[in-house]
BAROFI-900354 format. One record per residue (C-alpha): y, x, z. Coordinates in steps of 0.05 Angstrom, whole numbers. Last residue first. Example, Ala and Ser with C-alpha at 12.3 -4.5 7.8 and 13.67 -1.06 7.14 Angstrom:
+--------+--------+--------+
:     c2 :     c1 :     c3 :
+--------+--------+--------+
:    -21 :    273 :    143 :
:    -90 :    246 :    156 :
+--------+--------+--------+
//
This chain:
+--------+--------+--------+
:     c2 :     c1 :     c3 :
+--------+--------+--------+
:   2016 :    906 :    943 :
:   1958 :    891 :    896 :
:   1974 :    946 :    845 :
:   1962 :    998 :    900 :
:   1894 :    971 :    918 :
:   1872 :    970 :    845 :
:   1898 :   1041 :    834 :
:   1860 :   1064 :    895 :
:   1796 :   1032 :    871 :
:   1804 :   1063 :    802 :
:   1814 :   1132 :    831 :
:   1750 :   1125 :    871 :
:   1709 :   1102 :    811 :
:   1735 :   1158 :    767 :
:   1719 :   1209 :    822 :
:   1648 :   1182 :    828 :
:   1640 :   1187 :    753 :
:   1651 :   1261 :    760 :
:   1693 :   1321 :    740 :
:   1755 :   1292 :    707 :
:   1759 :   1238 :    759 :
:   1762 :   1291 :    813 :
:   1828 :   1317 :    785 :
:   1854 :   1246 :    786 :
:   1837 :   1241 :    859 :
:   1886 :   1297 :    872 :
:   1939 :   1263 :    830 :
:   1926 :   1198 :    869 :
:   1938 :   1235 :    934 :
:   2003 :   1265 :    909 :
:   2025 :   1197 :    884 :
:   2011 :   1168 :    952 :
:   2051 :   1222 :    987 :
:   2110 :   1209 :    940 :
:   2104 :   1135 :    953 :
:   2105 :   1146 :   1028 :
:   2168 :   1189 :   1023 :
:   2203 :   1137 :    979 :
:   2181 :   1080 :   1025 :
:   2212 :   1115 :   1084 :
:   2169 :   1142 :   1140 :
:   2195 :   1212 :   1136 :
:   2263 :   1211 :   1102 :
:   2271 :   1208 :   1026 :
:   2317 :   1148 :   1028 :
:   2342 :   1123 :   1096 :
:   2295 :   1069 :   1120 :
:   2303 :    994 :   1109 :
:   2249 :    947 :   1137 :
:   2237 :    885 :   1095 :
:   2179 :    868 :   1143 :
:   2131 :    852 :   1085 :
:   2156 :    912 :   1046 :
:   2147 :    959 :   1104 :
:   2076 :    934 :   1118 :
:   2056 :    941 :   1045 :
:   2083 :   1013 :   1044 :
:   2044 :   1027 :   1108 :
:   1979 :    998 :   1080 :
:   1986 :   1038 :   1015 :
:   2000 :   1102 :   1054 :
:   1939 :   1094 :   1098 :
:   1897 :   1074 :   1037 :
:   1913 :   1141 :   1005 :
:   1886 :   1178 :   1066 :
:   1820 :   1140 :   1064 :
:   1815 :   1152 :    989 :
:   1823 :   1226 :   1003 :
:   1763 :   1223 :   1051 :
:   1721 :   1186 :    999 :
:   1739 :   1238 :    947 :
:   1718 :   1294 :    995 :
:   1648 :   1264 :   1000 :
:   1630 :   1300 :    935 :
:   1630 :   1367 :    972 :
:   1684 :   1412 :    942 :
:   1685 :   1451 :    877 :
:   1736 :   1506 :    872 :
:   1789 :   1528 :    922 :
:   1842 :   1541 :    869 :
:   1844 :   1467 :    853 :
:   1869 :   1453 :    924 :
:   1933 :   1490 :    909 :
:   1960 :   1518 :    974 :
:   2014 :   1486 :   1017 :
:   1975 :   1473 :   1081 :
:   1927 :   1428 :   1043 :
:   1981 :   1373 :   1042 :
:   1933 :   1315 :   1027 :
:   1894 :   1316 :   1092 :
:   1954 :   1334 :   1135 :
:   1994 :   1274 :   1109 :
:   1936 :   1227 :   1122 :
:   1926 :   1254 :   1192 :
:   2000 :   1246 :   1208 :
:   2001 :   1175 :   1180 :
:   1939 :   1153 :   1219 :
:   1961 :   1183 :   1285 :
:   2030 :   1152 :   1274 :
:   1999 :   1083 :   1265 :
:   1957 :   1092 :   1327 :
:   2020 :   1108 :   1367 :
:   2058 :   1049 :   1337 :
:   2004 :    999 :   1359 :
:   1998 :    931 :   1326 :
:   1987 :    947 :   1253 :
:   1953 :   1015 :   1267 :
:   1902 :    985 :   1316 :
:   1841 :    982 :   1270 :
:   1865 :   1045 :   1235 :
:   1860 :   1088 :   1298 :
:   1787 :   1109 :   1296 :
:   1778 :   1112 :   1221 :
:   1844 :   1151 :   1214 :
:   1824 :   1201 :   1268 :
:   1756 :   1211 :   1236 :
:   1790 :   1221 :   1168 :
:   1832 :   1277 :   1198 :
:   1769 :   1310 :   1226 :
:   1732 :   1302 :   1161 :
:   1790 :   1332 :   1122 :
:   1793 :   1392 :   1169 :
:   1718 :   1402 :   1161 :
:   1723 :   1396 :   1085 :
:   1776 :   1450 :   1083 :
:   1732 :   1494 :   1128 :
:   1673 :   1484 :   1082 :
:   1714 :   1503 :   1021 :
:   1743 :   1564 :   1056 :
:   1673 :   1590 :   1072 :
:   1668 :   1623 :   1003 :
:   1731 :   1664 :   1017 :
:   1773 :   1666 :    953 :
:   1821 :   1613 :    979 :
:   1838 :   1657 :   1038 :
:   1852 :   1614 :   1098 :
:   1907 :   1624 :   1149 :
:   1949 :   1564 :   1127 :
:   1887 :   1520 :   1136 :
:   1886 :   1533 :   1210 :
:   1818 :   1557 :   1235 :
:   1787 :   1499 :   1274 :
:   1785 :   1497 :   1350 :
:   1847 :   1452 :   1356 :
:   1816 :   1399 :   1311 :
:   1751 :   1400 :   1350 :
:   1787 :   1385 :   1415 :
:   1828 :   1330 :   1381 :
:   1766 :   1297 :   1354 :
:   1729 :   1302 :   1420 :
:   1788 :   1271 :   1457 :
:   1792 :   1213 :   1409 :
:   1718 :   1201 :   1414 :
:   1722 :   1196 :   1489 :
:   1782 :   1150 :   1487 :
:   1747 :   1102 :   1438 :
:   1682 :   1104 :   1478 :
:   1719 :   1083 :   1541 :
:   1760 :   1030 :   1504 :
:   1696 :    998 :   1475 :
:   1664 :    995 :   1544 :
:   1726 :    964 :   1574 :
:   1730 :    914 :   1516 :
:   1658 :    894 :   1526 :
:   1671 :    881 :   1599 :
:   1733 :    840 :   1584 :
:   1698 :    800 :   1528 :
:   1714 :    821 :   1458 :
:   1750 :    770 :   1415 :
:   1796 :    817 :   1375 :
:   1734 :    847 :   1341 :
:   1715 :    920 :   1338 :
:   1644 :    941 :   1320 :
:   1662 :    969 :   1252 :
:   1714 :   1014 :   1284 :
:   1659 :   1044 :   1327 :
:   1614 :   1061 :   1268 :
:   1671 :   1091 :   1229 :
:   1690 :   1134 :   1289 :
:   1618 :   1154 :   1301 :
:   1609 :   1175 :   1228 :
:   1673 :   1217 :   1228 :
:   1653 :   1247 :   1295 :
:   1584 :   1266 :   1268 :
:   1613 :   1295 :   1204 :
:   1663 :   1336 :   1244 :
:   1607 :   1363 :   1288 :
:   1566 :   1383 :   1226 :
:   1626 :   1419 :   1196 :
:   1638 :   1456 :   1261 :
:   1565 :   1477 :   1262 :
:   1570 :   1501 :   1191 :
:   1631 :   1545 :   1205 :
:   1596 :   1573 :   1267 :
:   1618 :   1556 :   1338 :
:   1561 :   1509 :   1359 :
:   1521 :   1563 :   1394 :
:   1559 :   1628 :   1400 :
:   1548 :   1633 :   1475 :
:   1522 :   1571 :   1510 :
:   1552 :   1503 :   1498 :
:   1593 :   1462 :   1547 :
:   1572 :   1389 :   1557 :
:   1624 :   1344 :   1523 :
:   1586 :   1277 :   1527 :
:   1584 :   1276 :   1451 :
:   1562 :   1348 :   1446 :
:   1506 :   1338 :   1496 :
:   1483 :   1277 :   1457 :
:   1482 :   1317 :   1392 :
:   1439 :   1374 :   1418 :
:   1393 :   1333 :   1462 :
:   1351 :   1394 :   1479 :
:   1351 :   1463 :   1446 :
:   1323 :   1531 :   1462 :
:   1353 :   1600 :   1449 :
:   1309 :   1655 :   1479 :
:   1296 :   1689 :   1412 :
:   1371 :   1697 :   1400 :
:   1398 :   1666 :   1336 :
:   1452 :   1718 :   1322 :
:   1399 :   1766 :   1295 :
:   1440 :   1792 :   1237 :
:   1389 :   1762 :   1187 :
:   1404 :   1694 :   1218 :
:   1479 :   1704 :   1212 :
:   1477 :   1707 :   1136 :
:   1458 :   1633 :   1133 :
:   1520 :   1611 :   1173 :
:   1490 :   1584 :   1237 :
:   1465 :   1515 :   1250 :
:   1468 :   1480 :   1318 :
:   1402 :   1481 :   1357 :
:   1346 :   1432 :   1340 :
:   1335 :   1384 :   1398 :
:   1350 :   1317 :   1365 :
:   1320 :   1258 :   1401 :
:   1297 :   1200 :   1359 :
:   1273 :   1147 :   1408 :
:   1335 :   1104 :   1401 :
:   1367 :   1117 :   1333 :
:   1404 :   1182 :   1323 :
:   1376 :   1200 :   1255 :
:   1383 :   1129 :   1231 :
:   1455 :   1125 :   1252 :
:   1489 :   1061 :   1231 :
:   1547 :   1038 :   1190 :
:   1535 :    965 :   1173 :
:   1599 :    935 :   1201 :
:   1641 :    986 :   1163 :
:   1610 :    968 :   1095 :
:   1560 :   1020 :   1069 :
:   1569 :   1068 :   1011 :
:   1617 :   1122 :   1034 :
:   1602 :   1118 :   1108 :
:   1526 :   1118 :   1100 :
:   1530 :   1168 :   1044 :
:   1567 :   1219 :   1086 :
:   1525 :   1207 :   1148 :
:   1459 :   1217 :   1112 :
:   1484 :   1280 :   1077 :
:   1507 :   1308 :   1144 :
:   1439 :   1297 :   1176 :
:   1403 :   1326 :   1116 :
:   1446 :   1389 :   1119 :
:   1434 :   1393 :   1194 :
:   1359 :   1393 :   1182 :
:   1361 :   1443 :   1126 :
:   1404 :   1490 :   1167 :
:   1350 :   1494 :   1220 :
:   1295 :   1501 :   1167 :
:   1333 :   1556 :   1130 :
:   1346 :   1591 :   1197 :
:   1272 :   1594 :   1210 :
:   1262 :   1627 :   1142 :
:   1318 :   1676 :   1156 :
:   1291 :   1693 :   1226 :
:   1223 :   1712 :   1199 :
:   1156 :   1686 :   1174 :
:   1168 :   1614 :   1197 :
:   1105 :   1581 :   1224 :
:   1065 :   1543 :   1171 :
:   1086 :   1471 :   1160 :
:   1034 :   1416 :   1160 :
:    994 :   1378 :   1109 :
:    931 :   1350 :   1140 :
:    867 :   1355 :   1099 :
:    830 :   1290 :   1087 :
:    837 :   1299 :   1012 :
:    912 :   1300 :   1022 :
:    937 :   1274 :   1088 :
:   1008 :   1268 :   1113 :
:   1069 :   1308 :   1137 :
:   1038 :   1332 :   1202 :
:   1082 :   1355 :   1260 :
:   1052 :   1396 :   1316 :
:   1064 :   1357 :   1380 :
:   1129 :   1365 :   1420 :
:   1137 :   1384 :   1493 :
:   1210 :   1393 :   1507 :
:   1252 :   1457 :   1502 :
:   1257 :   1447 :   1427 :
:   1262 :   1508 :   1384 :
:   1259 :   1465 :   1321 :
:   1251 :   1392 :   1341 :
:   1295 :   1357 :   1289 :
:   1258 :   1396 :   1235 :
:   1193 :   1362 :   1256 :
:   1165 :   1358 :   1186 :
:   1161 :   1282 :   1191 :
:   1234 :   1281 :   1213 :
:   1257 :   1323 :   1155 :
:   1214 :   1284 :   1106 :
:   1240 :   1217 :   1129 :
:   1313 :   1241 :   1125 :
:   1302 :   1271 :   1056 :
:   1270 :   1206 :   1031 :
:   1330 :   1167 :   1058 :
:   1377 :   1214 :   1020 :
:   1336 :   1204 :    957 :
:   1341 :   1129 :    963 :
:   1415 :   1131 :    980 :
:   1429 :   1172 :    918 :
:   1389 :   1123 :    876 :
:   1431 :   1066 :    901 :
:   1495 :   1104 :    888 :
:   1486 :   1127 :    817 :
:   1559 :   1148 :    809 :
:   1550 :   1217 :    781 :
:   1569 :   1253 :    845 :
:   1524 :   1209 :    887 :
:   1466 :   1222 :    839 :
:   1479 :   1297 :    843 :
:   1485 :   1295 :    919 :
:   1420 :   1258 :    926 :
:   1386 :   1303 :    876 :
:   1407 :   1366 :    914 :
:   1382 :   1336 :    980 :
:   1315 :   1316 :    950 :
:   1307 :   1385 :    920 :
:   1319 :   1418 :    987 :
:   1268 :   1374 :   1021 :
:   1219 :   1388 :    965 :
:   1231 :   1463 :    976 :
:   1218 :   1458 :   1050 :
:   1156 :   1416 :   1044 :
:   1126 :   1452 :    984 :
:   1136 :   1521 :   1013 :
:   1063 :   1544 :   1004 :
:   1059 :   1510 :    935 :
:    993 :   1472 :    930 :
:   1021 :   1404 :    911 :
:   1027 :   1341 :    952 :
:   1102 :   1350 :    963 :
:   1109 :   1369 :    890 :
:   1098 :   1298 :    864 :
:   1162 :   1258 :    870 :
:   1206 :   1320 :    866 :
:   1172 :   1339 :    802 :
:   1187 :   1273 :    769 :
:   1260 :   1268 :    792 :
:   1274 :   1340 :    771 :
:   1243 :   1327 :    703 :
:   1285 :   1265 :    691 :
:   1348 :   1302 :    713 :
:   1334 :   1360 :    667 :
:   1328 :   1313 :    608 :
:   1393 :   1280 :    627 :
:   1430 :   1346 :    632 :
:   1406 :   1375 :    566 :
:   1470 :   1359 :    527 :
:   1511 :   1392 :    583 :
:   1475 :   1457 :    568 :
:   1494 :   1458 :    495 :
:   1563 :   1432 :    510 :
:   1574 :   1493 :    554 :
:   1625 :   1486 :    610 :
:   1572 :   1488 :    664 :
:   1572 :   1450 :    729 :
:   1523 :   1396 :    705 :
:   1478 :   1447 :    672 :
:   1473 :   1488 :    735 :
:   1463 :   1425 :    776 :
:   1403 :   1405 :    733 :
:   1375 :   1476 :    734 :
:   1379 :   1474 :    810 :
:   1341 :   1408 :    813 :
:   1288 :   1433 :    765 :
:   1279 :   1497 :    805 :
:   1271 :   1458 :    869 :
:   1221 :   1409 :    840 :
:   1180 :   1463 :    806 :
:   1173 :   1503 :    871 :
:   1210 :   1568 :    881 :
:   1175 :   1630 :    855 :
:   1120 :   1669 :    889 :
:   1074 :   1608 :    888 :
:   1077 :   1603 :    813 :
:   1103 :   1535 :    790 :
:   1135 :   1561 :    726 :
:   1099 :   1624 :    708 :
:   1120 :   1693 :    734 :
:   1172 :   1744 :    712 :
:   1212 :   1737 :    777 :
:   1281 :   1707 :    765 :
:   1274 :   1649 :    812 :
:   1248 :   1692 :    869 :
:   1309 :   1738 :    866 :
:   1357 :   1680 :    862 :
:   1326 :   1644 :    921 :
:   1324 :   1706 :    965 :
:   1397 :   1720 :    952 :
:   1417 :   1647 :    962 :
:   1384 :   1638 :   1029 :
:   1367 :   1564 :   1030 :
:   1415 :   1509 :   1053 :
:   1439 :   1480 :    987 :
:   1473 :   1414 :   1004 :
:   1521 :   1406 :    945 :
:   1580 :   1444 :    974 :
:   1534 :   1501 :    995 :
:   1514 :   1513 :    922 :
:   1583 :   1527 :    894 :
:   1574 :   1601 :    878 :
:   1499 :   1586 :    868 :
:   1505 :   1535 :    811 :
:   1533 :   1569 :    750 :
:   1495 :   1632 :    767 :
:   1430 :   1593 :    769 :
:   1443 :   1560 :    702 :
:   1464 :   1625 :    668 :
:   1405 :   1664 :    695 :
:   1358 :   1608 :    672 :
:   1392 :   1610 :    604 :
:   1378 :   1683 :    596 :
:   1305 :   1675 :    616 :
:   1295 :   1620 :    565 :
:   1291 :   1547 :    584 :
:   1237 :   1521 :    629 :
:   1198 :   1458 :    618 :
:   1140 :   1470 :    572 :
:   1106 :   1403 :    567 :
:   1129 :   1347 :    612 :
:   1071 :   1302 :    629 :
:   1006 :   1341 :    621 :
:   1044 :   1405 :    637 :
:   1041 :   1461 :    586 :
:   1034 :   1535 :    581 :
:   1071 :   1593 :    550 :
:   1082 :   1662 :    580 :
:   1137 :   1705 :    549 :
:   1186 :   1707 :    607 :
:   1215 :   1638 :    608 :
:   1156 :   1612 :    648 :
:   1104 :   1565 :    620 :
:   1066 :   1512 :    656 :
:   1026 :   1516 :    719 :
:    955 :   1490 :    722 :
:    930 :   1546 :    766 :
:    885 :   1572 :    710 :
:    944 :   1575 :    663 :
:    952 :   1525 :    608 :
:    956 :   1558 :    540 :
:    922 :   1511 :    493 :
:    971 :   1454 :    505 :
:   1027 :   1490 :    470 :
:   1087 :   1444 :    474 :
:   1140 :   1433 :    421 :
:   1214 :   1424 :    423 :
:   1259 :   1363 :    430 :
:   1302 :   1391 :    486 :
:   1323 :   1320 :    498 :
:   1390 :   1289 :    483 :
:   1443 :   1258 :    526 :
:   1512 :   1236 :    504 :
:   1559 :   1241 :    562 :
:   1587 :   1177 :    592 :
:   1599 :   1203 :    662 :
:   1557 :   1146 :    687 :
:   1493 :   1178 :    662 :
:   1459 :   1151 :    601 :
:   1397 :   1115 :    580 :
:   1385 :   1087 :    511 :
:   1354 :   1147 :    477 :
:   1307 :   1156 :    535 :
:   1274 :   1221 :    554 :
:   1205 :   1230 :    583 :
:   1183 :   1290 :    540 :
:   1132 :   1268 :    488 :
:   1155 :   1319 :    437 :
:   1131 :   1371 :    488 :
:   1177 :   1429 :    501 :
:   1189 :   1495 :    465 :
:   1231 :   1549 :    499 :
:   1306 :   1542 :    498 :
:   1355 :   1598 :    479 :
:   1338 :   1593 :    405 :
:   1387 :   1536 :    397 :
:   1445 :   1582 :    415 :
:   1451 :   1609 :    343 :
:   1464 :   1539 :    316 :
:   1447 :   1532 :    241 :
:   1377 :   1559 :    249 :
:   1346 :   1584 :    184 :
:   1338 :   1655 :    209 :
:   1294 :   1628 :    265 :
:   1238 :   1614 :    215 :
:   1176 :   1596 :    256 :
:   1217 :   1562 :    309 :
:   1255 :   1525 :    254 :
:   1190 :   1500 :    224 :
:   1167 :   1475 :    291 :
:   1234 :   1443 :    304 :
:   1230 :   1407 :    238 :
:   1161 :   1380 :    256 :
:   1188 :   1354 :    322 :
:   1249 :   1324 :    289 :
:   1203 :   1291 :    238 :
:   1160 :   1260 :    292 :
:   1179 :   1188 :    279 :
:   1163 :   1196 :    205 :
:   1196 :   1139 :    168 :
:   1172 :   1077 :    130 :
:   1220 :   1028 :     99 :
:   1192 :    958 :     99 :
:   1200 :    903 :     47 :
:   1206 :    951 :    -12 :
:   1242 :    925 :    -73 :
:   1197 :    937 :   -133 :
:   1200 :    973 :   -200 :
:   1229 :   1039 :   -177 :
:   1181 :   1047 :   -120 :
:   1120 :   1040 :   -166 :
:   1059 :   1067 :   -129 :
:   1088 :   1052 :    -60 :
:   1111 :    982 :    -77 :
:   1045 :    966 :   -112 :
:   1006 :    990 :    -52 :
:   1049 :    943 :     -9 :
:   1032 :    884 :    -54 :
:    958 :    902 :    -52 :
:    961 :    907 :     24 :
:    993 :    839 :     29 :
:    942 :    807 :    -17 :
:    884 :    839 :     20 :
:    913 :    814 :     86 :
:    921 :    744 :     58 :
:    849 :    743 :     34 :
:    824 :    769 :    101 :
:    862 :    714 :    138 :
:    834 :    662 :     91 :
:    763 :    687 :    101 :
:    772 :    685 :    176 :
:    795 :    613 :    171 :
:    866 :    593 :    188 :
:    870 :    546 :    246 :
:    864 :    471 :    256 :
:    815 :    467 :    196 :
:    836 :    452 :    124 :
:    806 :    515 :     95 :
:    737 :    499 :    121 :
:    690 :    552 :    148 :
:    618 :    535 :    158 :
:    585 :    560 :    222 :
:    562 :    632 :    229 :
:    492 :    662 :    231 :
:    468 :    632 :    165 :
:    419 :    576 :    149 :
:    403 :    559 :     76 :
:    386 :    485 :     79 :
:    440 :    475 :    131 :
:    489 :    513 :     88 :
:    476 :    466 :     30 :
:    483 :    404 :     74 :
:    548 :    424 :    109 :
:    552 :    452 :    179 :
:    607 :    431 :    229 :
:    618 :    386 :    193 :
:    593 :    350 :    131 :
:    635 :    367 :     70 :
:    579 :    347 :     21 :
:    586 :    412 :    -18 :
:    569 :    421 :    -92 :
:    560 :    493 :   -112 :
:    612 :    542 :   -137 :
:    584 :    601 :    -95 :
:    654 :    617 :    -69 :
:    671 :    543 :    -59 :
:    604 :    531 :    -25 :
:    616 :    588 :     23 :
:    688 :    566 :     38 :
:    667 :    497 :     59 :
:    688 :    438 :     15 :
:    742 :    393 :     44 :
:    799 :    436 :     17 :
:    799 :    406 :    -52 :
:    779 :    332 :    -49 :
:    706 :    318 :    -54 :
:    682 :    281 :   -116 :
:    662 :    209 :   -106 :
:    588 :    195 :   -106 :
:    583 :    208 :    -33 :
:    633 :    153 :    -19 :
:    598 :    105 :    -65 :
:    532 :    118 :    -33 :
:    561 :    109 :     36 :
:    591 :     42 :     17 :
:    525 :     18 :    -15 :
:    481 :     36 :     43 :
:    415 :     47 :     10 :
:    360 :     -2 :     22 :
:    298 :     28 :     52 :
:    239 :     38 :      5 :
:    181 :     -8 :     20 :
:    118 :     29 :     34 :
:     65 :     28 :    -20 :
:      0 :      0 :      0 :
+--------+--------+--------+
//
C-alpha cells in the first residue's frame, strides 16, 4: 500500500519558489554561486555540507568577517596604488619616520665633520626613548628639548651602571647613557658649586667635586650617587648662561626625579645621605621654578628621610635606637658610622638644611593659620648640635665630647650655649629661620577675641620671641662690614633678612593699632631693602626664600601708604614716614624683585603679587 503523500503548504511553496533577495543568501553560497534557502543560522546547502563556522549573512547586525576582510583588502590595494603611483593619486595619509632624528644623530656621530653646531659633540649618546615630553615645560617658559642621542645597550657594566663621560659607555634600562661629556660635567659642576650653599648643598664641596670628576662609570660607588649627580647637573644647567645647556634643563630634571625616587634602595654606600641631598636640591629647584606643590612634596620627603635616618639625634645625650630606613629583601637599610669629622659634619649640616627648607616652604606656601612645625611636633625631640661651617669640621671645632639635647627648645627658652656652639654663620641662619617660622606661626594664632588667659599666654610668647629676635639681631655681623666677595656674605645677608622678616611677622598684627609695632615693621622693612648701601646684585645668587622676605617688606610700605591715604594724613614731602618716602622705598623693593623675575618664575610670581597689591590701594 502506497502511503499518502502529505499535502504541500501552498504559501510556503510559493515563498520558496520566489528568488531570494540579494543579501539574504549566505556568503558561502554567494561565493560558490549555488542556490541558498536563506535559513538561519545555517542554510540548507551548508547543513548538507557541514563546516566549523555558522553561515555569514551580509545583512546581519554587524559586518561579517568576510566583509571586513574584503574592505581591508580594498583599502590596502588603494594604499598600494598611492605608494606605487604618488603622482597619479592624492595620498590620504602621509607617513613619516618617527626615529629620523635618532638616525640622523647616529649619522652625525659617525661623521662629526658634518655637524653644524660645534658644541653638539659635547654630549654623549642617550637613548631615543628618554623620558622627555614635547608638551611639557617649566614655568620659566624655556623651550625644552631632549639630548636625543643614542644608547649602546651592549655595553652595560657588571654592576648595572651606565656610562661615564670618560670613554666608558653603558646604558640604563630607562634612561640610556645619561652623562654629558667630561668637559660639560666640569662646566655644570663649576656653574653650581660657587652658589651651592644657597640652594641647600650641605656636603663638602672639595670632596664632592673630586669624586664627581673621577674617571669612573656613572653610579660607581666611588662617585656621588646617580640622584645627586643628576640634581647637580640640573642646577648647573639652570644657572648657566649657555643656551645649549639651558635647552637640556627639562631632560636633566626628569632624570633627577627618576633617580631620586629609586636610589634610596640602591647599593650605593652613601645612598641615604646623597638621596637626602638630591631631595633638597630638587625641592629648591622646583620652588625656584614655580612648581610649588612638587617642591613641597620633595621637602616633605627630605624631612621624612632625615628623621628616619636619625639625623635629628646625632650626638644625642639621650638613649636612641639605631635608625633603620626600611627593608630591602629582608635586609634593614641603615647608615654606617661616619668615617671622619667631615662626614659627621655633613650629616649634621644636612639635618639643619632640611629643617630650614621645611620652614621656608611652610611660610612661603601656606596660609598664616596653617603654618606648623612638623620637625618640632610633640614627640619629635631634636638633639643634634647646631651646625658649623663645613670647613670647621676638618679643623676639629666639633669637640668629641659635644653632646646635644633639646637643641631648639633650649634656644627658645634662652638657655646659654657652651663654647662655639650656635655661633657659626650657619647656626645663626638656622636660628633666624626658626624665629621667622615661630613669628609667622604665632601671628596666625592671633584673634581679637582671645580669652584673658589665652591672651596672657599669647603675650608671654610674643614678648619672648621679640627678645630672642633682638638678641639675634645684635649678635649678627653688621651688613656694612661685609665683603661682597666673601662666600659667607650671602648667608649673612639672608640671616639679616630673616631676622627683619621675623620682626615684621610678629608685629604686623598690631601695626594698625599700635604705633610701636608699626615703627618696628617700618624700620625692619627699610633695613631689609637698604642692604647697608651696597648693590645686592654684586652678592650673587641668594636663597629663593629671599623673594618672599622682600615681598614681606614691600607689603609693609603698601599697607602704610594705604593707611595714610585713608586717614588723609599730610606729611612734609620727602621726610621719613611721608608718602613720597614710602613710595620710594616701595619702588626700590619692586626693583629688587624685578631682578629676581629675570632669574626665575618664582620671582615673576612674587613681583606680580606686589604689583597687584599696589594697584589695589
